Each structure stands twice: as C-alpha cells, then as structure tokens.
PDB file of N, H, CA, C and O in Angstrom:
ATOM      1  N   MET A   1       8.149  17.833   1.065  1.00  0.00           N
ATOM      2  CA  MET A   1       8.114  16.795   2.072  1.00  0.00           C
ATOM      3  C   MET A   1       9.446  16.044   2.050  1.00  0.00           C
ATOM      4  O   MET A   1      10.018  15.811   0.985  1.00  0.00           O
ATOM      5  N   THR A   2       9.928  15.673   3.223  1.00  0.00           N
ATOM      6  H   THR A   2       9.463  15.862   4.088  1.00  0.00           H
ATOM      7  CA  THR A   2      11.186  14.927   3.306  1.00  0.00           C
ATOM      8  C   THR A   2      10.952  13.568   3.970  1.00  0.00           C
ATOM      9  O   THR A   2      10.028  13.399   4.766  1.00  0.00           O
ATOM     10  N   CYS A   3      11.790  12.625   3.631  1.00  0.00           N
ATOM     11  H   CYS A   3      12.540  12.762   2.985  1.00  0.00           H
ATOM     12  CA  CYS A   3      11.715  11.264   4.164  1.00  0.00           C
ATOM     13  C   CYS A   3      12.048  11.269   5.658  1.00  0.00           C
ATOM     14  O   CYS A   3      13.026  11.885   6.081  1.00  0.00           O
ATOM     15  N   PHE A   4      11.241  10.588   6.438  1.00  0.00           N
ATOM     16  H   PHE A   4      10.446  10.087   6.094  1.00  0.00           H
ATOM     17  CA  PHE A   4      11.504  10.522   7.880  1.00  0.00           C
ATOM     18  C   PHE A   4      12.642   9.559   8.203  1.00  0.00           C
ATOM     19  O   PHE A   4      13.152   9.568   9.324  1.00  0.00           O
ATOM     20  N   MET A   5      13.055   8.723   7.237  1.00  0.00           N
ATOM     21  H   MET A   5      12.641   8.715   6.327  1.00  0.00           H
ATOM     22  CA  MET A   5      14.145   7.779   7.464  1.00  0.00           C
ATOM     23  C   MET A   5      15.513   8.399   7.159  1.00  0.00           C
ATOM     24  O   MET A   5      16.445   8.291   7.955  1.00  0.00           O
ATOM     25  N   CYS A   6      15.619   9.057   5.981  1.00  0.00           N
ATOM     26  H   CYS A   6      14.861   9.145   5.335  1.00  0.00           H
ATOM     27  CA  CYS A   6      16.944   9.519   5.547  1.00  0.00           C
ATOM     28  C   CYS A   6      16.988  11.018   5.216  1.00  0.00           C
ATOM     29  O   CYS A   6      18.047  11.553   4.887  1.00  0.00           O
ATOM     30  N   ARG A   7      15.856  11.678   5.304  1.00  0.00           N
ATOM     31  H   ARG A   7      14.996  11.243   5.572  1.00  0.00           H
ATOM     32  CA  ARG A   7      15.738  13.111   4.996  1.00  0.00           C
ATOM     33  C   ARG A   7      15.860  13.421   3.503  1.00  0.00           C
ATOM     34  O   ARG A   7      16.097  14.568   3.124  1.00  0.00           O
ATOM     35  N   GLY A   8      15.700  12.401   2.655  1.00  0.00           N
ATOM     36  H   GLY A   8      15.508  11.469   2.962  1.00  0.00           H
ATOM     37  CA  GLY A   8      15.718  12.612   1.207  1.00  0.00           C
ATOM     38  C   GLY A   8      14.408  13.220   0.738  1.00  0.00           C
ATOM     39  O   GLY A   8      13.454  13.342   1.507  1.00  0.00           O
ATOM     40  N   ASP A   9      14.371  13.598  -0.529  1.00  0.00           N
ATOM     41  H   ASP A   9      15.146  13.499  -1.154  1.00  0.00           H
ATOM     42  CA  ASP A   9      13.157  14.162  -1.119  1.00  0.00           C
ATOM     43  C   ASP A   9      12.125  13.060  -1.339  1.00  0.00           C
ATOM     44  O   ASP A   9      12.472  11.924  -1.665  1.00  0.00           O
ATOM     45  N   VAL A  10      10.855  13.410  -1.155  1.00  0.00           N
ATOM     46  H   VAL A  10      10.574  14.332  -0.890  1.00  0.00           H
ATOM     47  CA  VAL A  10       9.760  12.463  -1.329  1.00  0.00           C
ATOM     48  C   VAL A  10       8.893  12.934  -2.484  1.00  0.00           C
ATOM     49  O   VAL A  10       8.589  14.121  -2.605  1.00  0.00           O
ATOM     50  N   GLU A  11       8.493  11.977  -3.343  1.00  0.00           N
ATOM     51  H   GLU A  11       8.739  11.013  -3.245  1.00  0.00           H
ATOM     52  CA  GLU A  11       7.607  12.321  -4.448  1.00  0.00           C
ATOM     53  C   GLU A  11       6.384  11.414  -4.424  1.00  0.00           C
ATOM     54  O   GLU A  11       6.431  10.290  -3.925  1.00  0.00           O
ATOM     55  N   ASP A  12       5.288  11.929  -4.973  1.00  0.00           N
ATOM     56  H   ASP A  12       5.250  12.843  -5.378  1.00  0.00           H
ATOM     57  CA  ASP A  12       4.050  11.155  -5.040  1.00  0.00           C
ATOM     58  C   ASP A  12       4.106  10.203  -6.219  1.00  0.00           C
ATOM     59  O   ASP A  12       4.450  10.592  -7.335  1.00  0.00           O
ATOM     60  N   LYS A  13       3.759   8.934  -5.953  1.00  0.00           N
ATOM     61  H   LYS A  13       3.480   8.618  -5.047  1.00  0.00           H
ATOM     62  CA  LYS A  13       3.757   7.895  -6.976  1.00  0.00           C
ATOM     63  C   LYS A  13       2.658   6.895  -6.658  1.00  0.00           C
ATOM     64  O   LYS A  13       2.143   6.857  -5.541  1.00  0.00           O
ATOM     65  N   LEU A  14       2.308   6.094  -7.641  1.00  0.00           N
ATOM     66  H   LEU A  14       2.726   6.125  -8.548  1.00  0.00           H
ATOM     67  CA  LEU A  14       1.430   4.951  -7.411  1.00  0.00           C
ATOM     68  C   LEU A  14       2.325   3.739  -7.204  1.00  0.00           C
ATOM     69  O   LEU A  14       3.220   3.478  -8.008  1.00  0.00           O
ATOM     70  N   THR A  15       2.084   2.998  -6.125  1.00  0.00           N
ATOM     71  H   THR A  15       1.357   3.210  -5.472  1.00  0.00           H
ATOM     72  CA  THR A  15       2.897   1.826  -5.814  1.00  0.00           C
ATOM     73  C   THR A  15       2.001   0.607  -5.621  1.00  0.00           C
ATOM     74  O   THR A  15       0.777   0.693  -5.724  1.00  0.00           O
ATOM     75  N   THR A  16       2.625  -0.508  -5.343  1.00  0.00           N
ATOM     76  H   THR A  16       3.619  -0.578  -5.259  1.00  0.00           H
ATOM     77  CA  THR A  16       1.913  -1.747  -5.050  1.00  0.00           C
ATOM     78  C   THR A  16       2.099  -2.068  -3.579  1.00  0.00           C
ATOM     79  O   THR A  16       3.223  -2.098  -3.078  1.00  0.00           O
ATOM     80  N   PHE A  17       0.989  -2.307  -2.889  1.00  0.00           N
ATOM     81  H   PHE A  17       0.076  -2.282  -3.297  1.00  0.00           H
ATOM     82  CA  PHE A  17       0.982  -2.643  -1.467  1.00  0.00           C
ATOM     83  C   PHE A  17       0.782  -4.148  -1.337  1.00  0.00           C
ATOM     84  O   PHE A  17      -0.105  -4.710  -1.978  1.00  0.00           O
ATOM     85  N   MET A  18       1.598  -4.807  -0.514  1.00  0.00           N
ATOM     86  H   MET A  18       2.319  -4.350   0.007  1.00  0.00           H
ATOM     87  CA  MET A  18       1.463  -6.243  -0.289  1.00  0.00           C
ATOM     88  C   MET A  18       1.447  -6.526   1.200  1.00  0.00           C
ATOM     89  O   MET A  18       2.184  -5.918   1.976  1.00  0.00           O
ATOM     90  N   VAL A  19       0.585  -7.471   1.585  1.00  0.00           N
ATOM     91  H   VAL A  19      -0.013  -7.966   0.955  1.00  0.00           H
ATOM     92  CA  VAL A  19       0.523  -7.893   2.981  1.00  0.00           C
ATOM     93  C   VAL A  19       0.131  -9.367   3.022  1.00  0.00           C
ATOM     94  O   VAL A  19      -0.621  -9.841   2.170  1.00  0.00           O
ATOM     95  N   GLU A  20       0.643 -10.085   4.014  1.00  0.00           N
ATOM     96  H   GLU A  20       1.254  -9.700   4.706  1.00  0.00           H
ATOM     97  CA  GLU A  20       0.255 -11.477   4.221  1.00  0.00           C
ATOM     98  C   GLU A  20      -0.653 -11.542   5.439  1.00  0.00           C
ATOM     99  O   GLU A  20      -0.285 -11.079   6.519  1.00  0.00           O
ATOM    100  N   VAL A  21      -1.836 -12.114   5.266  1.00  0.00           N
ATOM    101  H   VAL A  21      -2.135 -12.490   4.389  1.00  0.00           H
ATOM    102  CA  VAL A  21      -2.811 -12.240   6.344  1.00  0.00           C
ATOM    103  C   VAL A  21      -3.294 -13.682   6.397  1.00  0.00           C
ATOM    104  O   VAL A  21      -3.867 -14.187   5.432  1.00  0.00           O
ATOM    105  N   ASP A  22      -3.065 -14.330   7.505  1.00  0.00           N
ATOM    106  H   ASP A  22      -2.599 -13.919   8.288  1.00  0.00           H
ATOM    107  CA  ASP A  22      -3.512 -15.712   7.696  1.00  0.00           C
ATOM    108  C   ASP A  22      -3.102 -16.622   6.544  1.00  0.00           C
ATOM    109  O   ASP A  22      -3.899 -17.447   6.097  1.00  0.00           O
ATOM    110  N   GLY A  23      -1.878 -16.484   6.062  1.00  0.00           N
ATOM    111  H   GLY A  23      -1.230 -15.814   6.425  1.00  0.00           H
ATOM    112  CA  GLY A  23      -1.372 -17.331   4.998  1.00  0.00           C
ATOM    113  C   GLY A  23      -1.802 -16.924   3.601  1.00  0.00           C
ATOM    114  O   GLY A  23      -1.448 -17.592   2.630  1.00  0.00           O
ATOM    115  N   CYS A  24      -2.555 -15.845   3.480  1.00  0.00           N
ATOM    116  H   CYS A  24      -2.843 -15.302   4.270  1.00  0.00           H
ATOM    117  CA  CYS A  24      -3.006 -15.341   2.184  1.00  0.00           C
ATOM    118  C   CYS A  24      -2.240 -14.066   1.853  1.00  0.00           C
ATOM    119  O   CYS A  24      -2.109 -13.182   2.699  1.00  0.00           O
ATOM    120  N   ILE A  25      -1.739 -13.968   0.641  1.00  0.00           N
ATOM    121  H   ILE A  25      -1.845 -14.686  -0.046  1.00  0.00           H
ATOM    122  CA  ILE A  25      -1.030 -12.760   0.213  1.00  0.00           C
ATOM    123  C   ILE A  25      -2.019 -11.865  -0.521  1.00  0.00           C
ATOM    124  O   ILE A  25      -2.638 -12.275  -1.503  1.00  0.00           O
ATOM    125  N   ILE A  26      -2.158 -10.630  -0.027  1.00  0.00           N
ATOM    126  H   ILE A  26      -1.655 -10.297   0.771  1.00  0.00           H
ATOM    127  CA  ILE A  26      -3.055  -9.654  -0.632  1.00  0.00           C
ATOM    128  C   ILE A  26      -2.208  -8.571  -1.281  1.00  0.00           C
ATOM    129  O   ILE A  26      -1.360  -7.962  -0.630  1.00  0.00           O
ATOM    130  N   ILE A  27      -2.444  -8.334  -2.570  1.00  0.00           N
ATOM    131  H   ILE A  27      -3.133  -8.829  -3.099  1.00  0.00           H
ATOM    132  CA  ILE A  27      -1.697  -7.342  -3.336  1.00  0.00           C
ATOM    133  C   ILE A  27      -2.677  -6.293  -3.833  1.00  0.00           C
ATOM    134  O   ILE A  27      -3.683  -6.623  -4.461  1.00  0.00           O
ATOM    135  N   VAL A  28      -2.384  -5.027  -3.552  1.00  0.00           N
ATOM    136  H   VAL A  28      -1.567  -4.758  -3.042  1.00  0.00           H
ATOM    137  CA  VAL A  28      -3.224  -3.923  -4.020  1.00  0.00           C
ATOM    138  C   VAL A  28      -2.348  -3.044  -4.911  1.00  0.00           C
ATOM    139  O   VAL A  28      -1.358  -2.471  -4.456  1.00  0.00           O
ATOM    140  N   LYS A  29      -2.723  -2.946  -6.177  1.00  0.00           N
ATOM    141  H   LYS A  29      -3.527  -3.411  -6.547  1.00  0.00           H
ATOM    142  CA  LYS A  29      -1.938  -2.180  -7.142  1.00  0.00           C
ATOM    143  C   LYS A  29      -2.488  -0.759  -7.279  1.00  0.00           C
ATOM    144  O   LYS A  29      -3.676  -0.519  -7.066  1.00  0.00           O
ATOM    145  N   GLY A  30      -1.609   0.176  -7.635  1.00  0.00           N
ATOM    146  H   GLY A  30      -0.643  -0.018  -7.808  1.00  0.00           H
ATOM    147  CA  GLY A  30      -2.027   1.549  -7.915  1.00  0.00           C
ATOM    148  C   GLY A  30      -2.361   2.359  -6.678  1.00  0.00           C
ATOM    149  O   GLY A  30      -3.273   3.186  -6.706  1.00  0.00           O
ATOM    150  N   VAL A  31      -1.629   2.133  -5.582  1.00  0.00           N
ATOM    151  H   VAL A  31      -0.888   1.461  -5.559  1.00  0.00           H
ATOM    152  CA  VAL A  31      -1.897   2.831  -4.321  1.00  0.00           C
ATOM    153  C   VAL A  31      -1.177   4.179  -4.303  1.00  0.00           C
ATOM    154  O   VAL A  31       0.035   4.225  -4.515  1.00  0.00           O
ATOM    155  N   PRO A  32      -1.899   5.284  -4.052  1.00  0.00           N
ATOM    156  CA  PRO A  32      -1.250   6.592  -3.942  1.00  0.00           C
ATOM    157  C   PRO A  32      -0.277   6.583  -2.758  1.00  0.00           C
ATOM    158  O   PRO A  32      -0.670   6.278  -1.632  1.00  0.00           O
ATOM    159  N   SER A  33       0.978   6.913  -3.013  1.00  0.00           N
ATOM    160  H   SER A  33       1.297   7.161  -3.928  1.00  0.00           H
ATOM    161  CA  SER A  33       2.026   6.789  -1.999  1.00  0.00           C
ATOM    162  C   SER A  33       2.997   7.957  -2.066  1.00  0.00           C
ATOM    163  O   SER A  33       3.036   8.701  -3.046  1.00  0.00           O
ATOM    164  N   HIS A  34       3.779   8.100  -1.004  1.00  0.00           N
ATOM    165  H   HIS A  34       3.748   7.496  -0.208  1.00  0.00           H
ATOM    166  CA  HIS A  34       4.894   9.038  -0.965  1.00  0.00           C
ATOM    167  C   HIS A  34       6.155   8.174  -0.959  1.00  0.00           C
ATOM    168  O   HIS A  34       6.340   7.357  -0.057  1.00  0.00           O
ATOM    169  N   VAL A  35       7.020   8.349  -1.955  1.00  0.00           N
ATOM    170  H   VAL A  35       6.869   9.014  -2.687  1.00  0.00           H
ATOM    171  CA  VAL A  35       8.199   7.499  -2.105  1.00  0.00           C
ATOM    172  C   VAL A  35       9.454   8.362  -2.050  1.00  0.00           C
ATOM    173  O   VAL A  35       9.562   9.359  -2.764  1.00  0.00           O
ATOM    174  N   CYS A  36      10.404   7.972  -1.195  1.00  0.00           N
ATOM    175  H   CYS A  36      10.316   7.162  -0.615  1.00  0.00           H
ATOM    176  CA  CYS A  36      11.666   8.693  -1.089  1.00  0.00           C
ATOM    177  C   CYS A  36      12.527   8.409  -2.316  1.00  0.00           C
ATOM    178  O   CYS A  36      12.723   7.253  -2.692  1.00  0.00           O
ATOM    179  N   THR A  37      13.031   9.457  -2.930  1.00  0.00           N
ATOM    180  H   THR A  37      12.872  10.396  -2.625  1.00  0.00           H
ATOM    181  CA  THR A  37      13.871   9.300  -4.119  1.00  0.00           C
ATOM    182  C   THR A  37      15.266   8.807  -3.756  1.00  0.00           C
ATOM    183  O   THR A  37      16.009   8.353  -4.626  1.00  0.00           O
ATOM    184  N   GLN A  38      15.622   8.893  -2.485  1.00  0.00           N
ATOM    185  H   GLN A  38      15.018   9.262  -1.779  1.00  0.00           H
ATOM    186  CA  GLN A  38      16.963   8.492  -2.051  1.00  0.00           C
ATOM    187  C   GLN A  38      17.001   7.044  -1.547  1.00  0.00           C
ATOM    188  O   GLN A  38      17.816   6.248  -2.013  1.00  0.00           O
ATOM    189  N   CYS A  39      16.119   6.701  -0.595  1.00  0.00           N
ATOM    190  H   CYS A  39      15.457   7.348  -0.217  1.00  0.00           H
ATOM    191  CA  CYS A  39      16.185   5.361   0.011  1.00  0.00           C
ATOM    192  C   CYS A  39      15.035   4.445  -0.400  1.00  0.00           C
ATOM    193  O   CYS A  39      15.076   3.245  -0.128  1.00  0.00           O
ATOM    194  N   GLY A  40      14.008   4.997  -1.054  1.00  0.00           N
ATOM    195  H   GLY A  40      13.975   5.971  -1.275  1.00  0.00           H
ATOM    196  CA  GLY A  40      12.891   4.181  -1.514  1.00  0.00           C
ATOM    197  C   GLY A  40      11.808   3.927  -0.478  1.00  0.00           C
ATOM    198  O   GLY A  40      10.841   3.221  -0.763  1.00  0.00           O
ATOM    199  N   GLU A  41      11.949   4.483   0.714  1.00  0.00           N
ATOM    200  H   GLU A  41      12.736   5.056   0.946  1.00  0.00           H
ATOM    201  CA  GLU A  41      10.940   4.314   1.763  1.00  0.00           C
ATOM    202  C   GLU A  41       9.574   4.785   1.251  1.00  0.00           C
ATOM    203  O   GLU A  41       9.468   5.833   0.615  1.00  0.00           O
ATOM    204  N   ILE A  42       8.536   4.001   1.536  1.00  0.00           N
ATOM    205  H   ILE A  42       8.622   3.149   2.053  1.00  0.00           H
ATOM    206  CA  ILE A  42       7.182   4.320   1.093  1.00  0.00           C
ATOM    207  C   ILE A  42       6.337   4.669   2.308  1.00  0.00           C
ATOM    208  O   ILE A  42       6.367   3.972   3.323  1.00  0.00           O
ATOM    209  N   SER A  43       5.578   5.762   2.193  1.00  0.00           N
ATOM    210  H   SER A  43       5.553   6.328   1.369  1.00  0.00           H
ATOM    211  CA  SER A  43       4.633   6.129   3.246  1.00  0.00           C
ATOM    212  C   SER A  43       3.305   6.504   2.603  1.00  0.00           C
ATOM    213  O   SER A  43       3.228   6.768   1.403  1.00  0.00           O
ATOM    214  N   TYR A  44       2.257   6.521   3.431  1.00  0.00           N
ATOM    215  H   TYR A  44       2.320   6.306   4.406  1.00  0.00           H
ATOM    216  CA  TYR A  44       0.901   6.752   2.940  1.00  0.00           C
ATOM    217  C   TYR A  44       0.217   7.824   3.783  1.00  0.00           C
ATOM    218  O   TYR A  44       0.522   7.992   4.964  1.00  0.00           O
ATOM    219  N   ASP A  45      -0.714   8.548   3.154  1.00  0.00           N
ATOM    220  H   ASP A  45      -0.962   8.411   2.195  1.00  0.00           H
ATOM    221  CA  ASP A  45      -1.567   9.467   3.898  1.00  0.00           C
ATOM    222  C   ASP A  45      -2.510   8.648   4.772  1.00  0.00           C
ATOM    223  O   ASP A  45      -2.743   7.469   4.507  1.00  0.00           O
ATOM    224  N   THR A  46      -3.044   9.269   5.800  1.00  0.00           N
ATOM    225  H   THR A  46      -2.855  10.227   6.015  1.00  0.00           H
ATOM    226  CA  THR A  46      -3.973   8.599   6.708  1.00  0.00           C
ATOM    227  C   THR A  46      -5.188   8.044   5.966  1.00  0.00           C
ATOM    228  O   THR A  46      -5.632   6.931   6.249  1.00  0.00           O
ATOM    229  N   ASN A  47      -5.726   8.813   5.020  1.00  0.00           N
ATOM    230  H   ASN A  47      -5.366   9.717   4.790  1.00  0.00           H
ATOM    231  CA  ASN A  47      -6.898   8.352   4.250  1.00  0.00           C
ATOM    232  C   ASN A  47      -6.581   7.081   3.477  1.00  0.00           C
ATOM    233  O   ASN A  47      -7.412   6.176   3.401  1.00  0.00           O
ATOM    234  N   VAL A  48      -5.388   7.008   2.907  1.00  0.00           N
ATOM    235  H   VAL A  48      -4.713   7.743   2.970  1.00  0.00           H
ATOM    236  CA  VAL A  48      -4.977   5.834   2.133  1.00  0.00           C
ATOM    237  C   VAL A  48      -4.833   4.628   3.060  1.00  0.00           C
ATOM    238  O   VAL A  48      -5.253   3.525   2.712  1.00  0.00           O
ATOM    239  N   VAL A  49      -4.246   4.832   4.228  1.00  0.00           N
ATOM    240  H   VAL A  49      -3.904   5.728   4.511  1.00  0.00           H
ATOM    241  CA  VAL A  49      -4.083   3.739   5.195  1.00  0.00           C
ATOM    242  C   VAL A  49      -5.452   3.196   5.602  1.00  0.00           C
ATOM    243  O   VAL A  49      -5.647   1.982   5.665  1.00  0.00           O
ATOM    244  N   MET A  50      -6.393   4.090   5.875  1.00  0.00           N
ATOM    245  H   MET A  50      -6.234   5.076   5.824  1.00  0.00           H
ATOM    246  CA  MET A  50      -7.732   3.654   6.279  1.00  0.00           C
ATOM    247  C   MET A  50      -8.411   2.867   5.165  1.00  0.00           C
ATOM    248  O   MET A  50      -9.079   1.866   5.424  1.00  0.00           O
ATOM    249  N   ARG A  51      -8.237   3.320   3.924  1.00  0.00           N
ATOM    250  H   ARG A  51      -7.694   4.132   3.713  1.00  0.00           H
ATOM    251  CA  ARG A  51      -8.835   2.602   2.795  1.00  0.00           C
ATOM    252  C   ARG A  51      -8.154   1.249   2.576  1.00  0.00           C
ATOM    253  O   ARG A  51      -8.826   0.262   2.276  1.00  0.00           O
ATOM    254  N   LEU A  52      -6.831   1.195   2.723  1.00  0.00           N
ATOM    255  H   LEU A  52      -6.285   1.996   2.966  1.00  0.00           H
ATOM    256  CA  LEU A  52      -6.122  -0.079   2.595  1.00  0.00           C
ATOM    257  C   LEU A  52      -6.604  -1.077   3.647  1.00  0.00           C
ATOM    258  O   LEU A  52      -6.766  -2.263   3.358  1.00  0.00           O
ATOM    259  N   GLU A  53      -6.830  -0.591   4.866  1.00  0.00           N
ATOM    260  H   GLU A  53      -6.698   0.372   5.101  1.00  0.00           H
ATOM    261  CA  GLU A  53      -7.334  -1.469   5.926  1.00  0.00           C
ATOM    262  C   GLU A  53      -8.697  -2.048   5.541  1.00  0.00           C
ATOM    263  O   GLU A  53      -8.953  -3.230   5.769  1.00  0.00           O
ATOM    264  N   LYS A  54      -9.569  -1.224   4.959  1.00  0.00           N
ATOM    265  H   LYS A  54      -9.361  -0.264   4.774  1.00  0.00           H
ATOM    266  CA  LYS A  54     -10.886  -1.694   4.533  1.00  0.00           C
ATOM    267  C   LYS A  54     -10.768  -2.697   3.390  1.00  0.00           C
ATOM    268  O   LYS A  54     -11.471  -3.707   3.366  1.00  0.00           O
ATOM    269  N   ILE A  55      -9.877  -2.414   2.447  1.00  0.00           N
ATOM    270  H   ILE A  55      -9.306  -1.594   2.466  1.00  0.00           H
ATOM    271  CA  ILE A  55      -9.673  -3.329   1.318  1.00  0.00           C
ATOM    272  C   ILE A  55      -9.168  -4.678   1.818  1.00  0.00           C
ATOM    273  O   ILE A  55      -9.672  -5.722   1.402  1.00  0.00           O
ATOM    274  N   VAL A  56      -8.184  -4.664   2.700  1.00  0.00           N
ATOM    275  H   VAL A  56      -7.774  -3.816   3.037  1.00  0.00           H
ATOM    276  CA  VAL A  56      -7.615  -5.905   3.237  1.00  0.00           C
ATOM    277  C   VAL A  56      -8.683  -6.676   4.001  1.00  0.00           C
ATOM    278  O   VAL A  56      -8.789  -7.894   3.852  1.00  0.00           O
ATOM    279  N   GLU A  57      -9.471  -5.991   4.810  1.00  0.00           N
ATOM    280  H   GLU A  57      -9.385  -5.002   4.931  1.00  0.00           H
ATOM    281  CA  GLU A  57     -10.522  -6.654   5.579  1.00  0.00           C
ATOM    282  C   GLU A  57     -11.543  -7.310   4.655  1.00  0.00           C
ATOM    283  O   GLU A  57     -11.981  -8.433   4.905  1.00  0.00           O
ATOM    284  N   LYS A  58     -11.916  -6.616   3.598  1.00  0.00           N
ATOM    285  H   LYS A  58     -11.560  -5.704   3.395  1.00  0.00           H
ATOM    286  CA  LYS A  58     -12.879  -7.154   2.626  1.00  0.00           C
ATOM    287  C   LYS A  58     -12.288  -8.362   1.890  1.00  0.00           C
ATOM    288  O   LYS A  58     -12.963  -9.377   1.717  1.00  0.00           O
ATOM    289  N   MET A  59     -11.038  -8.249   1.461  1.00  0.00           N
ATOM    290  H   MET A  59     -10.490  -7.425   1.601  1.00  0.00           H
ATOM    291  CA  MET A  59     -10.397  -9.324   0.715  1.00  0.00           C
ATOM    292  C   MET A  59     -10.139 -10.547   1.587  1.00  0.00           C
ATOM    293  O   MET A  59     -10.153 -11.677   1.099  1.00  0.00           O
ATOM    294  N   LYS A  60      -9.907 -10.322   2.862  1.00  0.00           N
ATOM    295  H   LYS A  60      -9.896  -9.404   3.258  1.00  0.00           H
ATOM    296  CA  LYS A  60      -9.653 -11.407   3.798  1.00  0.00           C
ATOM    297  C   LYS A  60     -10.823 -12.388   3.840  1.00  0.00           C
ATOM    298  O   LYS A  60     -10.632 -13.590   4.023  1.00  0.00           O
ATOM    299  N   LYS A  61     -12.021 -11.867   3.669  1.00  0.00           N
ATOM    300  H   LYS A  61     -12.176 -10.891   3.519  1.00  0.00           H
ATOM    301  CA  LYS A  61     -13.218 -12.702   3.738  1.00  0.00           C
ATOM    302  C   LYS A  61     -13.349 -13.629   2.536  1.00  0.00           C
ATOM    303  O   LYS A  61     -13.995 -14.673   2.628  1.00  0.00           O
ATOM    304  N   SER A  62     -12.752 -13.263   1.423  1.00  0.00           N
ATOM    305  H   SER A  62     -12.227 -12.415   1.348  1.00  0.00           H
ATOM    306  CA  SER A  62     -12.796 -14.121   0.242  1.00  0.00           C
ATOM    307  C   SER A  62     -11.427 -14.758   0.010  1.00  0.00           C
ATOM    308  O   SER A  62     -10.997 -14.961  -1.125  1.00  0.00           O
ATOM    309  N   ALA A  63     -10.769 -15.061   1.102  1.00  0.00           N
ATOM    310  H   ALA A  63     -11.118 -14.896   2.025  1.00  0.00           H
ATOM    311  CA  ALA A  63      -9.378 -15.496   1.070  1.00  0.00           C
ATOM    312  C   ALA A  63      -9.143 -16.757   0.246  1.00  0.00           C
ATOM    313  O   ALA A  63      -9.837 -17.767   0.368  1.00  0.00           O
ATOM    314  N   THR A  64      -8.144 -16.638  -0.584  1.00  0.00           N
ATOM    315  H   THR A  64      -7.580 -15.818  -0.684  1.00  0.00           H
ATOM    316  CA  THR A  64      -7.542 -17.766  -1.271  1.00  0.00           C
ATOM    317  C   THR A  64      -6.061 -17.637  -0.949  1.00  0.00           C
ATOM    318  O   THR A  64      -5.722 -17.038   0.072  1.00  0.00           O
ATOM    319  N   GLU A  65      -5.189 -18.156  -1.747  1.00  0.00           N
ATOM    320  H   GLU A  65      -5.465 -18.643  -2.576  1.00  0.00           H
ATOM    321  CA  GLU A  65      -3.768 -18.006  -1.446  1.00  0.00           C
ATOM    322  C   GLU A  65      -3.240 -16.649  -1.854  1.00  0.00           C
ATOM    323  O   GLU A  65      -2.423 -16.062  -1.145  1.00  0.00           O
ATOM    324  N   ILE A  66      -3.702 -16.134  -3.004  1.00  0.00           N
ATOM    325  H   ILE A  66      -4.366 -16.611  -3.580  1.00  0.00           H
ATOM    326  CA  ILE A  66      -3.239 -14.828  -3.488  1.00  0.00           C
ATOM    327  C   ILE A  66      -4.449 -14.047  -3.999  1.00  0.00           C
ATOM    328  O   ILE A  66      -5.277 -14.573  -4.743  1.00  0.00           O
ATOM    329  N   ILE A  67      -4.533 -12.781  -3.584  1.00  0.00           N
ATOM    330  H   ILE A  67      -3.860 -12.354  -2.980  1.00  0.00           H
ATOM    331  CA  ILE A  67      -5.579 -11.887  -4.063  1.00  0.00           C
ATOM    332  C   ILE A  67      -4.898 -10.639  -4.611  1.00  0.00           C
ATOM    333  O   ILE A  67      -4.059 -10.041  -3.937  1.00  0.00           O
ATOM    334  N   VAL A  68      -5.259 -10.240  -5.844  1.00  0.00           N
ATOM    335  H   VAL A  68      -5.941 -10.725  -6.392  1.00  0.00           H
ATOM    336  CA  VAL A  68      -4.726  -9.031  -6.445  1.00  0.00           C
ATOM    337  C   VAL A  68      -5.902  -8.121  -6.753  1.00  0.00           C
ATOM    338  O   VAL A  68      -6.884  -8.537  -7.367  1.00  0.00           O
ATOM    339  N   SER A  69      -5.786  -6.861  -6.312  1.00  0.00           N
ATOM    340  H   SER A  69      -4.988  -6.523  -5.813  1.00  0.00           H
ATOM    341  CA  SER A  69      -6.854  -5.896  -6.534  1.00  0.00           C
ATOM    342  C   SER A  69      -6.264  -4.565  -6.929  1.00  0.00           C
ATOM    343  O   SER A  69      -5.105  -4.273  -6.634  1.00  0.00           O
ATOM    344  N   SER A  70      -7.067  -3.758  -7.600  1.00  0.00           N
ATOM    345  H   SER A  70      -8.009  -3.996  -7.839  1.00  0.00           H
ATOM    346  CA  SER A  70      -6.689  -2.395  -7.924  1.00  0.00           C
ATOM    347  C   SER A  70      -7.215  -1.478  -6.829  1.00  0.00           C
ATOM    348  O   SER A  70      -8.336  -1.666  -6.357  1.00  0.00           O
ATOM    349  N   TYR A  71      -6.440  -0.503  -6.422  1.00  0.00           N
ATOM    350  H   TYR A  71      -5.529  -0.350  -6.805  1.00  0.00           H
ATOM    351  CA  TYR A  71      -6.841   0.444  -5.385  1.00  0.00           C
ATOM    352  C   TYR A  71      -8.120   1.165  -5.793  1.00  0.00           C
ATOM    353  O   TYR A  71      -9.040   1.308  -4.987  1.00  0.00           O
ATOM    354  N   GLU A  72      -8.178   1.616  -7.037  1.00  0.00           N
ATOM    355  H   GLU A  72      -7.431   1.500  -7.691  1.00  0.00           H
ATOM    356  CA  GLU A  72      -9.343   2.354  -7.516  1.00  0.00           C
ATOM    357  C   GLU A  72     -10.582   1.473  -7.621  1.00  0.00           C
ATOM    358  O   GLU A  72     -11.691   1.941  -7.363  1.00  0.00           O
ATOM    359  N   ALA A  73     -10.416   0.233  -7.990  1.00  0.00           N
ATOM    360  H   ALA A  73      -9.515  -0.147  -8.200  1.00  0.00           H
ATOM    361  CA  ALA A  73     -11.558  -0.664  -8.196  1.00  0.00           C
ATOM    362  C   ALA A  73     -12.109  -1.240  -6.898  1.00  0.00           C
ATOM    363  O   ALA A  73     -13.265  -1.660  -6.847  1.00  0.00           O
ATOM    364  N   ALA A  74     -11.297  -1.263  -5.861  1.00  0.00           N
ATOM    365  H   ALA A  74     -10.358  -0.922  -5.903  1.00  0.00           H
ATOM    366  CA  ALA A  74     -11.719  -1.896  -4.601  1.00  0.00           C
ATOM    367  C   ALA A  74     -12.646  -1.011  -3.801  1.00  0.00           C
ATOM    368  O   ALA A  74     -13.088  -1.398  -2.719  1.00  0.00           O
TER     369      ALA A  74
END
C-alpha cells in the first residue's frame, strides 16, 4: 500500500485518534491505522472509521472536558 499524499510506503500501526466535539476532547488510544513511513499521514480502514464514529457518539453523551478510551475496550 502507498500513501495517497506522498506515495511513500504505508505500514500498519496502532495510533491515537483525537477529536474535539462540542468543546470536549475525545482521545481513543490503540486504533488500528495505516501510517506513511515518509510523511506520517494516517489513514483508517472503513470498519475502523465506522467504529470510531460509534465510540465518539457514545463518549459524546458522557461528555466532560477530556475523555480517554481504549479502542479495544470501547
């Protein structure tokens, strides 16, 4: 697989996903990702994106200022 940004090599890694929703920062650790070894661009499979959306939606309901979750545990 090659990076769509720079055409560098992409490798599978676990990364940390962060998003801000309504003033709350949601952090999900251990997310299966594709990371470019050249530019660092991160991409996700469709299944991972769908699961991240569900995790964010669930965490949004218990919103505080910062929420940290594990991908596997969520």
